[in-house]
N, C-alpha and C positions, 0 to 999 in steps of 0.2 A: 573562484565561486561554487558554491554549494549547489549541488544539483538539484533541481526542482523535481517533486513526485507527486502523483495522484493517487487515489486509492478509489477501487470498486468493490460494492457490496454485493454479494449473493441476489441483490434485488435490481442489481443496476443503477442503482445511486451512484453519484460520483461526489468525490471529494478534492478539490482541486488546490496547488498553491500549499503542497506540505513540504517543507523546509526540514523538519525533524517529526516525519509520519508520526511516530509513538506520541509524542507531546503534543501535536497540532490535533490529533485525533481525539484522545483524551480531551483537549480543552472543548473541541466542538461536539462532542456526542457526551458531555458532562460526567465523566468518569473517571476513576483512577486506576481500576485495574484493567490490565490487558496480558493476555497470553499471546504467543509468537504461536503461526502458522506455518507449519513444515510441509513437503512435499518430499518423497522416495525421489532420488536420481541415480543414475550409475558411479556418481562418486559419493552418496551418503544423503543423508538428509539435508535437505535445504529450505533455508527461512525466505517465504514468499510474502510474508504478511502477518494478520492480527487476527484476533477472535476478540471481540468487544461484546458483552451480553450476548445477544441472540445475533450479532453481526460477524462474518466473517467477510473480512478486508483484504481483498490484494492488492499491493501497493507496487506501482512502476514508476520508471525513470523516466521523466518527459524529457525527449529531445525534439530538437528542430529539426524538419524533415525540408529538404530545398530541391523539390522536384524529383526529375526523374523516375526510374523505374522503382518499384519495389524488390 
């Protein structure tokens, strides 16, 4: 089963149900050009999302949470 992803832009808008984040976001936003967004980490640059037009989108994997403590 392929993981389900979601994205949040810098304005707090959410994009749910992404199975192929880049492709799905391009279709929803009506664009064809995407740049990857990276952050520096202790192990080197890490891909965290995309820049599409004027939007900075961070992508997250959605997982089920079954009660208990965080």
